[in-house]
C-alpha positions in Angstrom: -89.4 47.1 57.3 -88.1 45.3 54.1 -89.2 41.9 55.4 -88.0 39.9 52.3 -84.4 41.5 52.9 -84.4 40.6 56.7 -85.8 37.1 56.0 -83.0 36.3 53.4 -80.4 38.0 55.7 -81.3 35.6 58.5 -82.0 32.4 56.5 -79.9 32.5 53.3 -76.9 34.8 53.9 -74.2 33.5 51.5 -70.8 32.7 53.1 -68.5 34.3 50.5 -66.0 37.1 50.1 -68.7 39.5 49.1 -71.8 38.2 51.1 -73.9 41.4 50.7 -73.3 41.6 47.1 -74.3 38.1 46.6 -77.3 38.6 48.9 -78.4 41.5 46.6 -78.3 39.2 43.7 -80.5 36.6 45.5 -83.0 39.4 46.1 -82.7 41.2 42.7 -81.6 44.4 44.4 -78.6 46.5 44.1 -75.7 45.9 46.5 -75.9 49.6 47.5 -79.5 49.1 48.6 -78.8 45.9 50.6 -75.8 47.5 52.4 -77.6 50.8 53.0 -80.7 49.2 54.4 -78.8 46.7 56.8 -76.8 49.7 58.1 -80.0 51.5 58.7 -81.5 48.6 60.6 -78.4 48.3 62.6 -78.5 52.0 63.5 -82.3 51.6 64.5 -81.6 48.6 66.6 -83.6 46.1 64.5 -80.5 44.2 63.4 -78.0 43.6 66.3 -75.1 42.3 64.3 -74.3 40.4 61.0 -71.7 37.8 60.4 -70.5 34.5 62.0 -72.1 33.4 65.3 -70.0 31.4 67.6 -70.8 28.3 69.5 -69.7 29.1 73.1 -69.1 25.5 73.9 -66.1 25.6 71.4 -64.2 27.9 73.8 -62.9 26.4 77.0 -63.0 29.5 79.1 -66.9 29.7 78.6 -67.7 26.1 77.6 -70.0 25.4 80.5 -73.3 27.3 81.1 -76.1 27.4 83.7 -79.6 29.0 83.9 -80.2 30.7 87.2 -83.6 31.5 88.7 -83.5 33.8 91.9 -86.0 35.3 94.3 -85.2 38.9 94.3 -86.7 41.8 96.2 -84.5 44.7 95.3 -84.5 44.0 91.4 -82.5 47.0 90.3 -79.6 46.5 92.8 -79.5 42.7 92.0 -79.5 43.4 88.2 -76.7 45.8 88.5 -74.5 43.3 90.4 -75.3 40.3 88.3 -74.7 42.2 84.9 -71.3 43.2 86.0 -70.2 39.5 85.7 -68.7 39.2 82.1 -70.0 35.6 81.9 -73.7 36.8 82.1 -75.3 37.1 78.7 -79.1 37.2 79.2 -81.0 38.6 82.3 -84.8 38.8 82.5 -87.6 39.5 84.8 -90.1 36.7 84.3 -93.5 35.8 85.5 -93.1 33.3 88.2 -94.7 33.1 91.8 -91.1 32.7 93.5 -88.3 33.2 91.1 -88.6 36.5 89.2 -85.0 36.9 88.0 -83.6 34.5 85.4 -80.1 34.9 84.0 -77.5 32.7 82.1 -73.9 32.5 83.2 -70.9 30.8 81.5 -67.6 29.7 82.9 -64.8 27.1 82.2 -66.3 24.4 84.3 -69.2 23.4 86.5 -67.4 24.1 89.8 -66.5 27.6 88.7 -70.1 28.2 87.5 -71.4 27.3 91.0 -68.8 29.3 92.8 -69.5 32.4 90.7 -73.4 32.2 91.1 -72.9 31.6 94.9 -70.7 34.8 95.0 -73.2 36.8 93.0 -76.1 35.7 95.2 -74.2 36.5 98.4 -73.3 40.0 97.2 -77.0 40.5 96.2 -78.3 39.2 99.5 -80.3 36.6 97.8 -80.9 33.3 99.7 -83.4 31.5 97.5 -82.1 30.7 94.1 -81.8 27.7 91.7 -78.6 26.8 89.6 -79.5 24.8 86.6 -76.3 23.7 84.7 -76.6 22.7 81.0 -76.3 19.0 80.3 -77.0 19.1 76.6 -77.8 21.9 74.1 -80.1 20.4 71.4 -80.7 23.8 69.7 -79.6 27.3 69.9 -80.7 29.3 66.8 -82.7 32.5 67.2 -84.3 33.5 63.9 -87.6 35.3 63.4 -90.2 34.5 60.7 -91.4 38.0 59.9 -94.2 36.7 57.9 -95.8 34.4 60.5 -94.8 36.5 63.5 -93.1 33.7 65.3 -89.7 32.3 65.8 -88.6 29.6 63.4 -85.6 27.5 62.5 -85.1 23.9 61.4 -81.4 23.8 62.5 -80.5 21.5 65.4 -77.4 20.3 67.1 -77.4 16.6 66.4 -74.1 15.9 68.2 -73.7 16.3 72.1 -70.0 17.5 71.9 -68.4 20.3 70.0 -64.6 20.5 69.0 -62.7 23.0 71.0 -61.0 25.7 68.9 -57.6 25.2 70.6 -57.6 21.5 69.9 -58.0 22.3 66.2 -55.2 25.0 66.3 -57.6 27.8 65.6 -57.2 31.4 66.4 -59.9 32.0 68.8 -59.0 35.7 69.2 -59.7 36.1 65.4 -62.9 34.3 65.5 -64.3 36.4 68.4 -63.0 39.6 66.6 -65.0 38.5 63.5 -68.1 37.9 65.5 -68.0 41.2 67.2 -66.8 43.5 64.4 -68.0 42.1 61.3 -69.0 45.1 59.1 -71.8 45.6 56.6 -69.6 46.7 53.5 -68.5 45.5 50.1 -65.7 43.3 51.3 -66.2 42.6 55.0 -63.5 39.9 55.3 -60.8 42.3 54.1 -60.0 44.0 57.4 -59.6 40.6 59.2 -57.6 39.2 56.3 -55.1 42.0 56.7 -55.0 41.9 60.4 -54.6 38.1 60.7 -52.5 37.3 57.6 -55.2 35.4 55.6 -56.8 36.0 52.1 -60.5 36.9 52.1 -61.4 33.7 50.2 -59.5 31.6 52.9 -61.6 33.3 55.8 -64.8 32.8 53.9 -64.0 29.2 53.4 -62.9 28.8 57.0 -66.2 30.0 58.2 -68.1 27.5 56.1 -65.8 24.8 57.4 -66.4 25.8 61.0 -70.2 25.8 60.4 -69.9 22.2 59.4 -67.8 21.5 62.5 -70.5 23.5 64.7 -67.7 25.8 66.0 -69.7 28.5 64.2 -73.4 28.2 64.6 -74.3 30.2 61.6 -73.6 33.1 59.4 -76.5 35.5 59.3 -78.2 38.8 60.4 -79.1 38.7 64.1 -82.3 40.5 64.7 -83.3 42.3 68.0 -86.6 40.5 68.4 -88.3 43.2 70.4 -87.4 45.9 68.0 -88.5 43.7 65.0 -91.9 43.4 66.7 -91.6 40.2 68.6 -92.6 41.6 71.9 -93.3 38.2 73.7 -90.9 35.4 74.7 -91.8 32.5 76.8 -89.4 30.1 78.6 -91.2 26.8 78.6 -90.4 24.4 81.5 -91.1 20.7 80.9 -91.5 18.1 83.6 -90.6 14.7 82.3 -88.9 11.4 83.2 -87.5 11.0 79.7 -85.7 14.2 79.0 -83.6 13.0 76.0 -86.5 11.5 74.2 -88.9 14.4 74.8 -86.2 16.7 73.5 -85.8 14.7 70.3 -89.5 14.7 69.7 -89.8 18.5 70.4 -87.1 19.1 67.8 -89.0 17.0 65.2 -92.4 18.6 65.9 -91.7 22.3 66.9 -89.3 24.2 64.6 -90.5 27.4 66.3 -88.2 26.6 69.2 -85.1 28.8 69.4 -83.3 27.3 72.3 -83.8 23.7 73.6 -81.5 22.7 76.6 -81.6 19.8 79.0 -80.6 20.9 82.5 -79.3 19.3 85.6 -82.0 20.0 88.4 -82.2 19.6 92.0 -84.7 17.4 93.8 -87.1 20.3 94.6 -87.3 21.4 90.8 -88.6 18.8 88.4 -88.1 20.5 85.1 -85.1 19.2 83.2 -86.1 20.5 79.6 -86.4 24.2 78.7 -87.2 25.7 75.4 -87.8 29.2 74.2 -90.4 30.7 71.7 -90.6 34.3 70.5 -93.7 35.7 68.9 -95.5 39.1 68.2 -98.2 38.0 70.8 -98.7 35.4 73.6 -101.5 33.6 71.8 -98.9 32.2 69.3 -96.7 31.0 72.1 -99.7 29.4 73.9 -100.7 27.5 70.8 -97.1 26.2 70.4 -97.1 25.2 74.1 -100.4 23.1 73.4 -98.6 21.3 70.7 -95.7 20.5 73.1 -98.0 19.3 75.9 -99.2 16.7 73.5 -95.8 15.3 72.9 -95.3 11.8 74.5 -93.5 11.9 77.7 -94.4 15.5 78.6 -96.0 15.4 82.1 -96.3 19.1 82.6 -95.4 22.4 80.9 -95.2 25.9 82.4 -94.5 29.1 80.5 -92.5 31.8 82.1 -93.1 34.9 80.2 -90.6 37.7 80.0 -91.6 41.0 81.6 -88.4 42.9 81.0 -85.0 42.3 79.5 -82.0 43.6 81.4 -79.3 42.3 79.2 -79.4 41.2 75.6 
């Protein structure tokens, strides 16, 4: 892989009318080379997509999320049922003595979340499960340091709340279209400008503005970590009586974290803080976990490693 190209495409993608031409200038390469290589990486599954990545919390229909852990016997059947729900984004088989299936689900509010999970679990015949709604998202930025072999991003979400697209009079359909269908070509904004009645310059400027408002998380190349060599990911569970304070400290001390979320937890499950780390090997994840265990307020940390991804 051209690691320099993929690093720049993750961390320094220009938000301009001609982002790939301007990325080529940063690299000292030709635009044809950059476009051709990125297209090839997408064909090979190394790059999942390029362009604006939206913040789900800005869209009312999916503004609430939960992590669900379930004790599953018939994994194949349960996964097929769970993955049919359009609100399910990630679904993993993880190492845990009881709860082996972990998935995320989104809905318009907490009551809908709970009802949908209960319905899915009943259909699967699963009786033992946890519903862990998100209280606050402190970080959600999956980028991979291809030099060090571990995830890395300094970006955080400083504010608890995110503006809703409809409150700002924005076209949510257009934004979702751009996220899903942004092409690697000389003028990628052109098709959306023609379709929705904007100029290409206006759309590029809009994306920059929405990054500032946190409605768009970032504008970059999203890698498939596994296909890029990051074969291990660990979900770190933290027991603490001070979740907000611990989360703030983790953000400052461990930029290798990709996701950091505070969750509402039941009495029998004492882990309100969750963070993810991706790496080429488990040793790197274990070393980061040791750093996290030294953070003041962390009482216990468990790592649940992924064994298989069923939806990514």
